[in-house]
PDB file of N, CA, C and O in Angstrom:
ATOM      1  N   MET A   1     -68.354  -6.328 -58.422  1.00  0.00           N
ATOM      2  CA  MET A   1     -67.467  -6.798 -57.327  1.00  0.00           C
ATOM      3  C   MET A   1     -68.239  -7.916 -56.600  1.00  0.00           C
ATOM      4  O   MET A   1     -69.407  -7.764 -56.240  1.00  0.00           O
ATOM      5  N   GLN A   2     -67.569  -8.991 -56.410  1.00  0.00           N
ATOM      6  CA  GLN A   2     -68.155 -10.134 -55.690  1.00  0.00           C
ATOM      7  C   GLN A   2     -68.212  -9.864 -54.212  1.00  0.00           C
ATOM      8  O   GLN A   2     -67.372  -9.142 -53.676  1.00  0.00           O
ATOM      9  N   LYS A   3     -69.204 -10.441 -53.539  1.00  0.00           N
ATOM     10  CA  LYS A   3     -69.271 -10.375 -52.070  1.00  0.00           C
ATOM     11  C   LYS A   3     -68.737 -11.652 -51.550  1.00  0.00           C
ATOM     12  O   LYS A   3     -69.161 -12.725 -51.981  1.00  0.00           O
ATOM     13  N   PHE A   4     -67.774 -11.575 -50.594  1.00  0.00           N
ATOM     14  CA  PHE A   4     -67.218 -12.681 -49.966  1.00  0.00           C
ATOM     15  C   PHE A   4     -67.505 -12.676 -48.404  1.00  0.00           C
ATOM     16  O   PHE A   4     -67.599 -11.627 -47.766  1.00  0.00           O
ATOM     17  N   THR A   5     -67.626 -13.849 -47.883  1.00  0.00           N
ATOM     18  CA  THR A   5     -67.820 -13.900 -46.442  1.00  0.00           C
ATOM     19  C   THR A   5     -66.502 -13.491 -45.789  1.00  0.00           C
ATOM     20  O   THR A   5     -65.477 -13.416 -46.467  1.00  0.00           O
ATOM     21  N   ASP A   6     -66.515 -13.232 -44.524  1.00  0.00           N
ATOM     22  CA  ASP A   6     -65.332 -12.873 -43.733  1.00  0.00           C
ATOM     23  C   ASP A   6     -64.309 -14.040 -43.847  1.00  0.00           C
ATOM     24  O   ASP A   6     -63.105 -13.817 -43.967  1.00  0.00           O
ATOM     25  N   ALA A   7     -64.817 -15.251 -43.807  1.00  0.00           N
ATOM     26  CA  ALA A   7     -63.940 -16.460 -43.835  1.00  0.00           C
ATOM     27  C   ALA A   7     -63.285 -16.521 -45.197  1.00  0.00           C
ATOM     28  O   ALA A   7     -62.097 -16.835 -45.282  1.00  0.00           O
ATOM     29  N   ASP A   8     -64.022 -16.229 -46.288  1.00  0.00           N
ATOM     30  CA  ASP A   8     -63.451 -16.224 -47.619  1.00  0.00           C
ATOM     31  C   ASP A   8     -62.427 -15.197 -47.759  1.00  0.00           C
ATOM     32  O   ASP A   8     -61.368 -15.487 -48.316  1.00  0.00           O
ATOM     33  N   LEU A   9     -62.647 -13.975 -47.289  1.00  0.00           N
ATOM     34  CA  LEU A   9     -61.711 -12.913 -47.373  1.00  0.00           C
ATOM     35  C   LEU A   9     -60.436 -13.255 -46.624  1.00  0.00           C
ATOM     36  O   LEU A   9     -59.332 -12.987 -47.097  1.00  0.00           O
ATOM     37  N   SER A  10     -60.594 -13.827 -45.495  1.00  0.00           N
ATOM     38  CA  SER A  10     -59.446 -14.225 -44.716  1.00  0.00           C
ATOM     39  C   SER A  10     -58.636 -15.334 -45.459  1.00  0.00           C
ATOM     40  O   SER A  10     -57.406 -15.291 -45.427  1.00  0.00           O
ATOM     41  N   ARG A  11     -59.254 -16.268 -46.087  1.00  0.00           N
ATOM     42  CA  ARG A  11     -58.566 -17.322 -46.858  1.00  0.00           C
ATOM     43  C   ARG A  11     -57.860 -16.763 -48.070  1.00  0.00           C
ATOM     44  O   ARG A  11     -56.737 -17.149 -48.395  1.00  0.00           O
ATOM     45  N   ILE A  12     -58.566 -15.814 -48.756  1.00  0.00           N
ATOM     46  CA  ILE A  12     -57.942 -15.230 -49.941  1.00  0.00           C
ATOM     47  C   ILE A  12     -56.696 -14.482 -49.589  1.00  0.00           C
ATOM     48  O   ILE A  12     -55.677 -14.595 -50.271  1.00  0.00           O
ATOM     49  N   ILE A  13     -56.770 -13.694 -48.496  1.00  0.00           N
ATOM     50  CA  ILE A  13     -55.574 -12.934 -48.033  1.00  0.00           C
ATOM     51  C   ILE A  13     -54.511 -13.934 -47.588  1.00  0.00           C
ATOM     52  O   ILE A  13     -53.338 -13.714 -47.889  1.00  0.00           O
ATOM     53  N   GLU A  14     -54.844 -15.003 -46.901  1.00  0.00           N
ATOM     54  CA  GLU A  14     -53.875 -15.990 -46.524  1.00  0.00           C
ATOM     55  C   GLU A  14     -53.193 -16.573 -47.745  1.00  0.00           C
ATOM     56  O   GLU A  14     -51.967 -16.672 -47.789  1.00  0.00           O
ATOM     57  N   MET A  15     -53.988 -16.963 -48.744  1.00  0.00           N
ATOM     58  CA  MET A  15     -53.373 -17.633 -49.960  1.00  0.00           C
ATOM     59  C   MET A  15     -52.483 -16.619 -50.610  1.00  0.00           C
ATOM     60  O   MET A  15     -51.399 -16.984 -51.063  1.00  0.00           O
ATOM     61  N   ALA A  16     -52.885 -15.316 -50.689  1.00  0.00           N
ATOM     62  CA  ALA A  16     -52.027 -14.295 -51.323  1.00  0.00           C
ATOM     63  C   ALA A  16     -50.694 -14.121 -50.616  1.00  0.00           C
ATOM     64  O   ALA A  16     -49.682 -13.852 -51.262  1.00  0.00           O
ATOM     65  N   TRP A  17     -50.681 -14.273 -49.292  1.00  0.00           N
ATOM     66  CA  TRP A  17     -49.399 -14.168 -48.538  1.00  0.00           C
ATOM     67  C   TRP A  17     -48.540 -15.360 -48.716  1.00  0.00           C
ATOM     68  O   TRP A  17     -47.317 -15.245 -48.637  1.00  0.00           O
ATOM     69  N   GLU A  18     -49.140 -16.564 -48.963  1.00  0.00           N
ATOM     70  CA  GLU A  18     -48.337 -17.766 -49.029  1.00  0.00           C
ATOM     71  C   GLU A  18     -47.467 -17.734 -50.284  1.00  0.00           C
ATOM     72  O   GLU A  18     -47.959 -17.459 -51.379  1.00  0.00           O
ATOM     73  N   ASP A  19     -46.122 -18.028 -50.115  1.00  0.00           N
ATOM     74  CA  ASP A  19     -45.173 -17.978 -51.213  1.00  0.00           C
ATOM     75  C   ASP A  19     -45.527 -19.021 -52.289  1.00  0.00           C
ATOM     76  O   ASP A  19     -45.409 -18.722 -53.477  1.00  0.00           O
ATOM     77  N   ARG A  20     -45.954 -20.224 -51.912  1.00  0.00           N
ATOM     78  CA  ARG A  20     -46.128 -21.244 -52.876  1.00  0.00           C
ATOM     79  C   ARG A  20     -47.506 -21.431 -53.464  1.00  0.00           C
ATOM     80  O   ARG A  20     -47.763 -22.360 -54.229  1.00  0.00           O
ATOM     81  N   THR A  21     -48.419 -20.485 -53.070  1.00  0.00           N
ATOM     82  CA  THR A  21     -49.812 -20.564 -53.625  1.00  0.00           C
ATOM     83  C   THR A  21     -49.868 -19.561 -54.749  1.00  0.00           C
ATOM     84  O   THR A  21     -49.778 -18.358 -54.502  1.00  0.00           O
ATOM     85  N   PRO A  22     -50.021 -20.036 -56.027  1.00  0.00           N
ATOM     86  CA  PRO A  22     -50.011 -19.230 -57.187  1.00  0.00           C
ATOM     87  C   PRO A  22     -51.339 -18.415 -57.321  1.00  0.00           C
ATOM     88  O   PRO A  22     -52.385 -18.852 -56.842  1.00  0.00           O
ATOM     89  N   PHE A  23     -51.276 -17.271 -57.954  1.00  0.00           N
ATOM     90  CA  PHE A  23     -52.476 -16.491 -58.212  1.00  0.00           C
ATOM     91  C   PHE A  23     -53.505 -17.307 -58.959  1.00  0.00           C
ATOM     92  O   PHE A  23     -54.703 -17.077 -58.798  1.00  0.00           O
ATOM     93  N   GLU A  24     -53.062 -18.274 -59.792  1.00  0.00           N
ATOM     94  CA  GLU A  24     -53.975 -19.075 -60.520  1.00  0.00           C
ATOM     95  C   GLU A  24     -54.855 -19.899 -59.631  1.00  0.00           C
ATOM     96  O   GLU A  24     -56.022 -20.124 -59.950  1.00  0.00           O
ATOM     97  N   ALA A  25     -54.326 -20.356 -58.522  1.00  0.00           N
ATOM     98  CA  ALA A  25     -55.086 -21.186 -57.546  1.00  0.00           C
ATOM     99  C   ALA A  25     -56.196 -20.332 -56.931  1.00  0.00           C
ATOM    100  O   ALA A  25     -57.326 -20.795 -56.770  1.00  0.00           O
ATOM    101  N   ILE A  26     -55.868 -19.087 -56.591  1.00  0.00           N
ATOM    102  CA  ILE A  26     -56.890 -18.133 -56.091  1.00  0.00           C
ATOM    103  C   ILE A  26     -57.984 -17.925 -57.124  1.00  0.00           C
ATOM    104  O   ILE A  26     -59.176 -17.917 -56.814  1.00  0.00           O
ATOM    105  N   GLU A  27     -57.547 -17.760 -58.334  1.00  0.00           N
ATOM    106  CA  GLU A  27     -58.547 -17.548 -59.407  1.00  0.00           C
ATOM    107  C   GLU A  27     -59.436 -18.754 -59.576  1.00  0.00           C
ATOM    108  O   GLU A  27     -60.643 -18.612 -59.772  1.00  0.00           O
ATOM    109  N   ALA A  28     -58.845 -19.975 -59.501  1.00  0.00           N
ATOM    110  CA  ALA A  28     -59.674 -21.184 -59.699  1.00  0.00           C
ATOM    111  C   ALA A  28     -60.685 -21.330 -58.569  1.00  0.00           C
ATOM    112  O   ALA A  28     -61.816 -21.746 -58.820  1.00  0.00           O
ATOM    113  N   LEU A  29     -60.311 -20.999 -57.320  1.00  0.00           N
ATOM    114  CA  LEU A  29     -61.174 -21.192 -56.193  1.00  0.00           C
ATOM    115  C   LEU A  29     -62.153 -20.061 -55.986  1.00  0.00           C
ATOM    116  O   LEU A  29     -63.292 -20.312 -55.591  1.00  0.00           O
ATOM    117  N   TYR A  30     -61.750 -18.804 -56.242  1.00  0.00           N
ATOM    118  CA  TYR A  30     -62.559 -17.641 -55.941  1.00  0.00           C
ATOM    119  C   TYR A  30     -62.984 -16.755 -57.109  1.00  0.00           C
ATOM    120  O   TYR A  30     -63.796 -15.841 -56.970  1.00  0.00           O
ATOM    121  N   GLY A  31     -62.382 -17.077 -58.301  1.00  0.00           N
ATOM    122  CA  GLY A  31     -62.691 -16.248 -59.514  1.00  0.00           C
ATOM    123  C   GLY A  31     -62.027 -14.895 -59.553  1.00  0.00           C
ATOM    124  O   GLY A  31     -62.480 -14.012 -60.281  1.00  0.00           O
ATOM    125  N   LEU A  32     -60.936 -14.700 -58.770  1.00  0.00           N
ATOM    126  CA  LEU A  32     -60.227 -13.455 -58.746  1.00  0.00           C
ATOM    127  C   LEU A  32     -58.894 -13.583 -59.485  1.00  0.00           C
ATOM    128  O   LEU A  32     -58.045 -14.374 -59.073  1.00  0.00           O
ATOM    129  N   ASN A  33     -58.698 -12.854 -60.522  1.00  0.00           N
ATOM    130  CA  ASN A  33     -57.437 -12.899 -61.188  1.00  0.00           C
ATOM    131  C   ASN A  33     -56.365 -12.084 -60.432  1.00  0.00           C
ATOM    132  O   ASN A  33     -56.690 -11.493 -59.401  1.00  0.00           O
ATOM    133  N   GLU A  34     -55.162 -12.029 -60.879  1.00  0.00           N
ATOM    134  CA  GLU A  34     -54.088 -11.320 -60.088  1.00  0.00           C
ATOM    135  C   GLU A  34     -54.449  -9.912 -59.880  1.00  0.00           C
ATOM    136  O   GLU A  34     -54.268  -9.438 -58.759  1.00  0.00           O
ATOM    137  N   THR A  35     -54.944  -9.173 -60.830  1.00  0.00           N
ATOM    138  CA  THR A  35     -55.328  -7.804 -60.658  1.00  0.00           C
ATOM    139  C   THR A  35     -56.402  -7.594 -59.605  1.00  0.00           C
ATOM    140  O   THR A  35     -56.343  -6.640 -58.828  1.00  0.00           O
ATOM    141  N   ALA A  36     -57.381  -8.486 -59.583  1.00  0.00           N
ATOM    142  CA  ALA A  36     -58.446  -8.413 -58.620  1.00  0.00           C
ATOM    143  C   ALA A  36     -57.919  -8.734 -57.223  1.00  0.00           C
ATOM    144  O   ALA A  36     -58.353  -8.107 -56.256  1.00  0.00           O
ATOM    145  N   VAL A  37     -57.006  -9.679 -57.086  1.00  0.00           N
ATOM    146  CA  VAL A  37     -56.376  -9.995 -55.813  1.00  0.00           C
ATOM    147  C   VAL A  37     -55.588  -8.789 -55.271  1.00  0.00           C
ATOM    148  O   VAL A  37     -55.649  -8.487 -54.079  1.00  0.00           O
ATOM    149  N   ILE A  38     -54.872  -8.128 -56.132  1.00  0.00           N
ATOM    150  CA  ILE A  38     -54.141  -6.954 -55.735  1.00  0.00           C
ATOM    151  C   ILE A  38     -55.095  -5.862 -55.251  1.00  0.00           C
ATOM    152  O   ILE A  38     -54.831  -5.247 -54.218  1.00  0.00           O
ATOM    153  N   ALA A  39     -56.159  -5.610 -55.941  1.00  0.00           N
ATOM    154  CA  ALA A  39     -57.215  -4.650 -55.540  1.00  0.00           C
ATOM    155  C   ALA A  39     -57.806  -5.038 -54.214  1.00  0.00           C
ATOM    156  O   ALA A  39     -57.993  -4.174 -53.357  1.00  0.00           O
ATOM    157  N   LEU A  40     -58.107  -6.297 -54.009  1.00  0.00           N
ATOM    158  CA  LEU A  40     -58.707  -6.771 -52.783  1.00  0.00           C
ATOM    159  C   LEU A  40     -57.701  -6.507 -51.584  1.00  0.00           C
ATOM    160  O   LEU A  40     -58.070  -5.984 -50.532  1.00  0.00           O
ATOM    161  N   MET A  41     -56.487  -6.887 -51.815  1.00  0.00           N
ATOM    162  CA  MET A  41     -55.444  -6.726 -50.818  1.00  0.00           C
ATOM    163  C   MET A  41     -55.263  -5.222 -50.455  1.00  0.00           C
ATOM    164  O   MET A  41     -55.123  -4.865 -49.286  1.00  0.00           O
ATOM    165  N   ARG A  42     -55.271  -4.360 -51.503  1.00  0.00           N
ATOM    166  CA  ARG A  42     -55.154  -2.939 -51.242  1.00  0.00           C
ATOM    167  C   ARG A  42     -56.301  -2.448 -50.335  1.00  0.00           C
ATOM    168  O   ARG A  42     -56.076  -1.696 -49.386  1.00  0.00           O
ATOM    169  N   ARG A  43     -57.516  -2.882 -50.641  1.00  0.00           N
ATOM    170  CA  ARG A  43     -58.702  -2.480 -49.979  1.00  0.00           C
ATOM    171  C   ARG A  43     -58.776  -3.051 -48.508  1.00  0.00           C
ATOM    172  O   ARG A  43     -59.218  -2.338 -47.607  1.00  0.00           O
ATOM    173  N   GLU A  44     -58.366  -4.267 -48.280  1.00  0.00           N
ATOM    174  CA  GLU A  44     -58.535  -4.937 -47.038  1.00  0.00           C
ATOM    175  C   GLU A  44     -57.418  -4.809 -46.032  1.00  0.00           C
ATOM    176  O   GLU A  44     -57.600  -5.157 -44.866  1.00  0.00           O
ATOM    177  N   MET A  45     -56.266  -4.320 -46.451  1.00  0.00           N
ATOM    178  CA  MET A  45     -55.083  -4.267 -45.631  1.00  0.00           C
ATOM    179  C   MET A  45     -54.709  -2.826 -45.346  1.00  0.00           C
ATOM    180  O   MET A  45     -55.074  -1.908 -46.079  1.00  0.00           O
ATOM    181  N   LYS A  46     -53.963  -2.652 -44.250  1.00  0.00           N
ATOM    182  CA  LYS A  46     -53.385  -1.366 -43.967  1.00  0.00           C
ATOM    183  C   LYS A  46     -52.451  -1.057 -45.083  1.00  0.00           C
ATOM    184  O   LYS A  46     -51.927  -1.979 -45.708  1.00  0.00           O
ATOM    185  N   ALA A  47     -52.206   0.224 -45.375  1.00  0.00           N
ATOM    186  CA  ALA A  47     -51.318   0.642 -46.431  1.00  0.00           C
ATOM    187  C   ALA A  47     -49.894   0.079 -46.290  1.00  0.00           C
ATOM    188  O   ALA A  47     -49.278  -0.361 -47.260  1.00  0.00           O
ATOM    189  N   SER A  48     -49.416   0.111 -45.087  1.00  0.00           N
ATOM    190  CA  SER A  48     -48.046  -0.385 -44.884  1.00  0.00           C
ATOM    191  C   SER A  48     -47.937  -1.898 -45.069  1.00  0.00           C
ATOM    192  O   SER A  48     -46.913  -2.394 -45.539  1.00  0.00           O
ATOM    193  N   SER A  49     -48.961  -2.614 -44.710  1.00  0.00           N
ATOM    194  CA  SER A  49     -49.057  -4.116 -44.906  1.00  0.00           C
ATOM    195  C   SER A  49     -49.166  -4.416 -46.428  1.00  0.00           C
ATOM    196  O   SER A  49     -48.522  -5.326 -46.950  1.00  0.00           O
ATOM    197  N   PHE A  50     -49.973  -3.644 -47.080  1.00  0.00           N
ATOM    198  CA  PHE A  50     -50.117  -3.882 -48.575  1.00  0.00           C
ATOM    199  C   PHE A  50     -48.776  -3.603 -49.242  1.00  0.00           C
ATOM    200  O   PHE A  50     -48.367  -4.401 -50.085  1.00  0.00           O
ATOM    201  N   ARG A  51     -48.058  -2.515 -48.918  1.00  0.00           N
ATOM    202  CA  ARG A  51     -46.747  -2.272 -49.555  1.00  0.00           C
ATOM    203  C   ARG A  51     -45.758  -3.380 -49.262  1.00  0.00           C
ATOM    204  O   ARG A  51     -45.017  -3.816 -50.142  1.00  0.00           O
ATOM    205  N   MET A  52     -45.752  -3.820 -48.050  1.00  0.00           N
ATOM    206  CA  MET A  52     -44.849  -4.941 -47.728  1.00  0.00           C
ATOM    207  C   MET A  52     -45.214  -6.243 -48.466  1.00  0.00           C
ATOM    208  O   MET A  52     -44.316  -6.962 -48.905  1.00  0.00           O
ATOM    209  N   TRP A  53     -46.502  -6.560 -48.610  1.00  0.00           N
ATOM    210  CA  TRP A  53     -46.943  -7.659 -49.417  1.00  0.00           C
ATOM    211  C   TRP A  53     -46.539  -7.508 -50.845  1.00  0.00           C
ATOM    212  O   TRP A  53     -46.006  -8.456 -51.421  1.00  0.00           O
ATOM    213  N   ARG A  54     -46.764  -6.349 -51.465  1.00  0.00           N
ATOM    214  CA  ARG A  54     -46.438  -6.097 -52.870  1.00  0.00           C
ATOM    215  C   ARG A  54     -44.916  -6.315 -53.090  1.00  0.00           C
ATOM    216  O   ARG A  54     -44.527  -6.957 -54.065  1.00  0.00           O
ATOM    217  N   ARG A  55     -44.079  -5.799 -52.214  1.00  0.00           N
ATOM    218  CA  ARG A  55     -42.632  -6.040 -52.339  1.00  0.00           C
ATOM    219  C   ARG A  55     -42.340  -7.489 -52.276  1.00  0.00           C
ATOM    220  O   ARG A  55     -41.529  -7.995 -53.052  1.00  0.00           O
ATOM    221  N   ARG A  56     -42.993  -8.195 -51.351  1.00  0.00           N
ATOM    222  CA  ARG A  56     -42.759  -9.588 -51.228  1.00  0.00           C
ATOM    223  C   ARG A  56     -43.105 -10.441 -52.476  1.00  0.00           C
ATOM    224  O   ARG A  56     -42.343 -11.321 -52.875  1.00  0.00           O
ATOM    225  N   VAL A  57     -44.276 -10.150 -53.072  1.00  0.00           N
ATOM    226  CA  VAL A  57     -44.677 -10.971 -54.188  1.00  0.00           C
ATOM    227  C   VAL A  57     -44.247 -10.544 -55.553  1.00  0.00           C
ATOM    228  O   VAL A  57     -44.253 -11.329 -56.502  1.00  0.00           O
ATOM    229  N   SER A  58     -43.875  -9.304 -55.649  1.00  0.00           N
ATOM    230  CA  SER A  58     -43.374  -8.777 -56.957  1.00  0.00           C
ATOM    231  C   SER A  58     -42.223  -9.601 -57.516  1.00  0.00           C
ATOM    232  O   SER A  58     -41.187  -9.706 -56.860  1.00  0.00           O
ATOM    233  N   GLY A  59     -42.352 -10.150 -58.619  1.00  0.00           N
ATOM    234  CA  GLY A  59     -41.289 -10.912 -59.226  1.00  0.00           C
ATOM    235  C   GLY A  59     -41.003 -12.294 -58.666  1.00  0.00           C
ATOM    236  O   GLY A  59     -40.032 -12.950 -59.043  1.00  0.00           O
ATOM    237  N   ARG A  60     -41.894 -12.732 -57.733  1.00  0.00           N
ATOM    238  CA  ARG A  60     -41.760 -14.068 -57.138  1.00  0.00           C
ATOM    239  C   ARG A  60     -42.207 -15.102 -58.110  1.00  0.00           C
ATOM    240  O   ARG A  60     -43.396 -15.109 -58.432  1.00  0.00           O
ATOM    241  N   ALA A  61     -41.386 -15.977 -58.612  1.00  0.00           N
ATOM    242  CA  ALA A  61     -41.722 -16.931 -59.558  1.00  0.00           C
ATOM    243  C   ALA A  61     -42.773 -17.951 -59.101  1.00  0.00           C
ATOM    244  O   ALA A  61     -43.587 -18.401 -59.906  1.00  0.00           O
ATOM    245  N   THR A  62     -42.759 -18.311 -57.831  1.00  0.00           N
ATOM    246  CA  THR A  62     -43.686 -19.273 -57.336  1.00  0.00           C
ATOM    247  C   THR A  62     -45.118 -18.769 -57.300  1.00  0.00           C
ATOM    248  O   THR A  62     -46.020 -19.588 -57.126  1.00  0.00           O
ATOM    249  N   LYS A  63     -45.393 -17.469 -57.455  1.00  0.00           N
ATOM    250  CA  LYS A  63     -46.756 -16.921 -57.460  1.00  0.00           C
ATOM    251  C   LYS A  63     -47.398 -17.088 -58.844  1.00  0.00           C
ATOM    252  O   LYS A  63     -48.578 -16.787 -59.022  1.00  0.00           O
ATOM    253  N   HIS A  64     -46.636 -17.559 -59.798  1.00  0.00           N
ATOM    254  CA  HIS A  64     -47.268 -17.800 -61.142  1.00  0.00           C
ATOM    255  C   HIS A  64     -46.862 -19.256 -61.616  1.00  0.00           C
ATOM    256  O   HIS A  64     -45.683 -19.607 -61.626  1.00  0.00           O
ATOM    257  N   ILE A  65     -47.830 -20.030 -61.983  1.00  0.00           N
ATOM    258  CA  ILE A  65     -47.573 -21.409 -62.434  1.00  0.00           C
ATOM    259  C   ILE A  65     -46.592 -21.423 -63.585  1.00  0.00           C
ATOM    260  O   ILE A  65     -45.672 -22.240 -63.589  1.00  0.00           O
ATOM    261  N   ALA A  66     -46.757 -20.541 -64.569  1.00  0.00           N
ATOM    262  CA  ALA A  66     -45.955 -20.526 -65.758  1.00  0.00           C
ATOM    263  C   ALA A  66     -44.502 -20.242 -65.441  1.00  0.00           C
ATOM    264  O   ALA A  66     -43.628 -20.650 -66.205  1.00  0.00           O
ATOM    265  N   LEU A  67     -44.202 -19.549 -64.330  1.00  0.00           N
ATOM    266  CA  LEU A  67     -42.790 -19.204 -64.026  1.00  0.00           C
ATOM    267  C   LEU A  67     -42.177 -20.193 -63.046  1.00  0.00           C
ATOM    268  O   LEU A  67     -40.989 -20.083 -62.742  1.00  0.00           O
ATOM    269  N   ARG A  68     -42.917 -21.124 -62.556  1.00  0.00           N
ATOM    270  CA  ARG A  68     -42.455 -22.014 -61.498  1.00  0.00           C
ATOM    271  C   ARG A  68     -41.439 -23.004 -62.026  1.00  0.00           C
ATOM    272  O   ARG A  68     -41.489 -23.460 -63.168  1.00  0.00           O
ATOM    273  N   SER A  69     -40.537 -23.303 -61.153  1.00  0.00           N
ATOM    274  CA  SER A  69     -39.575 -24.423 -61.428  1.00  0.00           C
ATOM    275  C   SER A  69     -40.384 -25.730 -61.412  1.00  0.00           C
ATOM    276  O   SER A  69     -41.342 -25.847 -60.649  1.00  0.00           O
ATOM    277  N   PRO A  70     -40.012 -26.706 -62.239  1.00  0.00           N
ATOM    278  CA  PRO A  70     -40.752 -27.961 -62.254  1.00  0.00           C
ATOM    279  C   PRO A  70     -40.607 -28.733 -60.937  1.00  0.00           C
ATOM    280  O   PRO A  70     -41.387 -29.649 -60.676  1.00  0.00           O
ATOM    281  N   GLU A  71     -39.617 -28.374 -60.103  1.00  0.00           N
ATOM    282  CA  GLU A  71     -39.443 -28.989 -58.802  1.00  0.00           C
ATOM    283  C   GLU A  71     -40.514 -28.589 -57.832  1.00  0.00           C
ATOM    284  O   GLU A  71     -40.751 -29.300 -56.855  1.00  0.00           O
ATOM    285  N   VAL A  72     -41.193 -27.440 -58.072  1.00  0.00           N
ATOM    286  CA  VAL A  72     -42.248 -26.983 -57.170  1.00  0.00           C
ATOM    287  C   VAL A  72     -43.593 -27.548 -57.650  1.00  0.00           C
ATOM    288  O   VAL A  72     -44.242 -26.998 -58.539  1.00  0.00           O
ATOM    289  N   SER A  73     -43.970 -28.629 -57.046  1.00  0.00           N
ATOM    290  CA  SER A  73     -45.196 -29.307 -57.522  1.00  0.00           C
ATOM    291  C   SER A  73     -46.340 -29.186 -56.516  1.00  0.00           C
ATOM    292  O   SER A  73     -47.486 -29.478 -56.858  1.00  0.00           O
ATOM    293  N   ARG A  74     -46.065 -28.779 -55.334  1.00  0.00           N
ATOM    294  CA  ARG A  74     -47.137 -28.667 -54.324  1.00  0.00           C
ATOM    295  C   ARG A  74     -47.353 -27.202 -53.991  1.00  0.00           C
ATOM    296  O   ARG A  74     -46.416 -26.403 -54.001  1.00  0.00           O
ATOM    297  N   ALA A  75     -48.540 -26.876 -53.710  1.00  0.00           N
ATOM    298  CA  ALA A  75     -48.902 -25.478 -53.365  1.00  0.00           C
ATOM    299  C   ALA A  75     -48.856 -25.164 -51.882  1.00  0.00           C
ATOM    300  O   ALA A  75     -48.928 -24.011 -51.457  1.00  0.00           O
ATOM    301  N   TYR A  76     -48.731 -26.237 -51.112  1.00  0.00           N
ATOM    302  CA  TYR A  76     -48.758 -25.975 -49.651  1.00  0.00           C
ATOM    303  C   TYR A  76     -47.930 -27.078 -48.908  1.00  0.00           C
ATOM    304  O   TYR A  76     -47.704 -28.170 -49.428  1.00  0.00           O
ATOM    305  N   CYS A  77     -47.526 -26.753 -47.757  1.00  0.00           N
ATOM    306  CA  CYS A  77     -46.840 -27.678 -46.877  1.00  0.00           C
ATOM    307  C   CYS A  77     -47.797 -28.668 -46.309  1.00  0.00           C
ATOM    308  O   CYS A  77     -48.909 -28.258 -45.974  1.00  0.00           O
ATOM    309  N   PRO A  78     -47.485 -29.950 -46.159  1.00  0.00           N
ATOM    310  CA  PRO A  78     -48.431 -30.932 -45.629  1.00  0.00           C
ATOM    311  C   PRO A  78     -48.912 -30.622 -44.221  1.00  0.00           C
ATOM    312  O   PRO A  78     -49.990 -31.060 -43.820  1.00  0.00           O
ATOM    313  N   THR A  79     -48.108 -29.859 -43.458  1.00  0.00           N
ATOM    314  CA  THR A  79     -48.491 -29.542 -42.093  1.00  0.00           C
ATOM    315  C   THR A  79     -49.220 -28.294 -41.987  1.00  0.00           C
ATOM    316  O   THR A  79     -49.593 -27.879 -40.889  1.00  0.00           O
ATOM    317  N   GLN A  80     -49.460 -27.630 -43.142  1.00  0.00           N
ATOM    318  CA  GLN A  80     -50.077 -26.295 -43.086  1.00  0.00           C
ATOM    319  C   GLN A  80     -51.498 -26.290 -42.551  1.00  0.00           C
ATOM    320  O   GLN A  80     -51.869 -25.366 -41.827  1.00  0.00           O
ATOM    321  N   TYR A  81     -52.285 -27.264 -42.876  1.00  0.00           N
ATOM    322  CA  TYR A  81     -53.624 -27.265 -42.368  1.00  0.00           C
ATOM    323  C   TYR A  81     -53.776 -28.162 -41.137  1.00  0.00           C
ATOM    324  O   TYR A  81     -53.500 -29.361 -41.179  1.00  0.00           O
ATOM    325  N   LYS A  82     -54.219 -27.552 -40.054  1.00  0.00           N
ATOM    326  CA  LYS A  82     -54.369 -28.300 -38.814  1.00  0.00           C
ATOM    327  C   LYS A  82     -55.657 -29.013 -38.721  1.00  0.00           C
ATOM    328  O   LYS A  82     -56.686 -28.444 -39.086  1.00  0.00           O
ATOM    329  N   ARG A  83     -55.676 -30.230 -38.255  1.00  0.00           N
ATOM    330  CA  ARG A  83     -56.901 -31.008 -38.122  1.00  0.00           C
ATOM    331  C   ARG A  83     -57.341 -31.198 -36.724  1.00  0.00           C
ATOM    332  O   ARG A  83     -58.363 -31.839 -36.480  1.00  0.00           O
TER     333      ARG A  83
END
């Protein structure tokens, strides 16, 4: 199991919650595949929050690059990151 800083854990959880951030992006940045992200979310979140997240992302096409519509070309909103 990899050790992540609190900031990294926070960012991974944030990316997992975002509708348009695919699991592949999390894997590219942090080396966690979908199964590892699910395990991390289960470990780091309250049980009720985890269940809500799983309901939300299960079957969501935007969470997988291969299932995405070609119109979805960006992983985030331009105003998402504050400067």
